[in-house]
C-alpha positions as CSV (number, residue, x, y, z in Angstrom):
1,X,0.9,-47.6,46.7
2,X,4.3,-47.5,45.0
3,X,4.7,-51.2,45.9
4,X,1.6,-52.0,43.8
5,X,3.0,-49.9,40.9
6,X,6.4,-51.6,41.2
7,X,4.7,-55.0,40.7
8,X,3.0,-53.7,37.5
9,X,6.0,-51.9,36.0
10,X,9.2,-52.1,38.0
11,X,10.5,-48.6,38.5
12,X,14.0,-50.0,39.0
13,X,13.8,-51.6,35.5
14,X,13.1,-48.1,34.0
15,X,16.0,-46.5,35.8
16,X,18.3,-49.3,35.0
17,X,17.4,-49.1,31.3
18,X,17.8,-45.3,31.3
19,X,21.3,-45.7,32.8
20,X,22.3,-48.1,30.1
21,X,22.0,-45.2,27.7
22,X,24.5,-43.0,29.5
23,X,27.0,-41.3,27.2
24,X,25.0,-42.1,24.1
25,X,25.6,-39.0,21.9
26,X,22.8,-36.5,21.4
27,X,21.4,-36.6,17.9
28,X,18.1,-35.1,16.7
29,X,15.5,-37.8,15.9
30,X,17.9,-40.7,16.5
31,X,17.0,-43.7,18.7
32,X,20.1,-46.0,18.8
33,X,21.7,-46.9,22.1
34,X,25.4,-45.9,22.0
35,X,25.0,-44.2,18.7
36,X,22.6,-41.3,19.0
37,X,19.3,-40.2,20.7
38,X,17.4,-37.0,21.5
39,X,15.3,-36.5,24.6
40,X,11.9,-37.6,23.1
41,X,13.3,-40.7,21.5
42,X,15.2,-41.5,24.7
43,X,11.9,-41.6,26.6
44,X,10.3,-43.8,24.0
45,X,13.2,-46.2,23.8
46,X,13.6,-46.6,27.6
47,X,10.0,-47.1,28.4
48,X,9.6,-49.6,25.5
49,X,12.7,-51.6,26.5
50,X,11.4,-51.7,30.1
51,X,8.1,-53.0,29.0
52,X,6.1,-49.9,30.1
53,X,4.8,-48.8,26.6
54,X,4.4,-50.3,23.2
55,X,6.7,-49.0,20.4
56,X,6.0,-45.4,19.9
57,X,6.8,-43.9,16.5
58,X,7.2,-40.2,16.7
59,X,7.6,-39.5,13.0
60,X,9.6,-36.4,11.7
61,X,9.7,-33.3,13.9
62,X,11.7,-30.1,13.5
63,X,14.4,-29.6,16.1
64,X,13.1,-26.0,16.9
65,X,9.4,-26.6,16.9
66,X,9.0,-25.4,20.5
67,X,10.6,-22.0,19.6
68,X,8.3,-20.9,16.9
69,X,4.9,-22.8,17.0
70,X,1.9,-22.3,19.3
71,X,1.1,-26.0,19.4
72,X,2.7,-27.9,22.4
73,X,3.6,-30.9,20.2
74,X,5.7,-32.7,22.8
75,X,2.9,-32.5,25.4
76,X,0.3,-33.6,22.9
77,X,2.2,-36.9,22.3
78,X,3.1,-37.3,26.0
79,X,-0.5,-36.9,27.1
80,X,-1.5,-40.0,25.1
81,X,0.7,-42.2,27.4
82,X,1.2,-40.2,30.6
83,X,-0.7,-37.8,33.0
84,X,0.5,-34.9,35.0
85,X,1.4,-35.5,38.7
86,X,2.5,-33.4,41.6
87,X,5.5,-35.4,43.0
88,X,7.8,-37.6,41.0
89,X,9.0,-41.1,41.9
90,X,11.9,-43.0,40.1
91,X,10.9,-43.8,36.6
92,X,8.5,-40.8,36.2
93,X,9.1,-38.0,33.7
94,X,10.3,-34.4,34.5
95,X,9.5,-31.9,31.7
96,X,11.3,-28.6,31.1
97,X,10.3,-25.6,29.1
98,X,12.7,-24.4,26.5
99,X,11.2,-21.9,24.2
100,X,7.4,-21.5,24.1
101,X,6.5,-25.0,25.5
102,X,7.7,-27.8,27.6
103,X,10.1,-29.4,25.1
104,X,12.7,-31.4,27.0
105,X,11.9,-34.6,28.8
106,X,13.9,-36.6,31.3
107,X,13.5,-39.7,33.5
108,X,13.6,-39.2,37.2
109,X,16.1,-41.3,39.2
110,X,15.3,-39.9,42.6
111,X,14.2,-36.2,42.4
112,X,16.1,-33.9,41.8
113,X,18.4,-36.4,40.0
114,X,17.4,-37.2,36.3
115,X,18.7,-39.0,33.3
116,X,18.3,-37.2,29.9
117,X,19.6,-36.8,26.4
118,X,20.7,-33.3,26.9
119,X,21.7,-31.3,23.8
120,X,23.8,-28.9,25.9
121,X,26.0,-31.9,27.1
122,X,25.8,-33.5,23.7
123,X,24.9,-36.9,25.2
124,X,22.8,-38.8,27.7
125,X,23.8,-37.6,31.2
126,X,22.8,-37.8,34.8
127,X,22.0,-34.3,36.2
128,X,21.1,-32.8,39.5
129,X,18.3,-30.3,38.8
130,X,18.9,-28.6,42.1
131,X,22.5,-27.9,41.2
132,X,21.6,-26.7,37.7
133,X,19.9,-23.3,37.6
134,X,19.4,-23.6,33.8
135,X,17.3,-26.7,34.4
136,X,15.7,-25.7,37.7
137,X,14.2,-22.5,36.4
138,X,12.7,-24.4,33.4
139,X,11.0,-27.2,35.2
140,X,7.4,-27.3,34.0
141,X,6.1,-30.4,35.8
142,X,6.1,-34.1,36.3
143,X,4.3,-36.9,34.4
144,X,3.6,-40.5,35.1
145,X,2.9,-43.2,32.5
146,X,-0.8,-44.2,32.6
147,X,0.4,-47.8,32.8
148,X,2.0,-46.9,36.1
149,X,-0.9,-45.0,37.6
150,X,-2.6,-46.7,40.4
């Protein structure tokens, strides 16, 4: 099954594109490789550059929405392009709950390794979720782009 998916959208292209963003500084609502990006914009930029999604314009959003609002804004947007899955493959999305809702997205390299624009690290980094209790305890699930579903 994953061979069929790789022919449609090469997972390696997604991971390679995500890696090209390493060390890009974390910056709220930015989407410029090497200059600044947040986790939501990171996902949009990587999947667009890899040819997996069209350009996705997120519009303005408060940095702390997930702390104070009842609406799961990140998941509302994510669900237009992806669907929940049980096990992640390279190129899938791992979501983490910070505050009231899943509000931090990352790209799976090979679970539990991820690439993400992590505010705590102040840049795009590679992390091992299994070695990071702060991330591991906040894992809220995996998502796969609908264009990659097979």
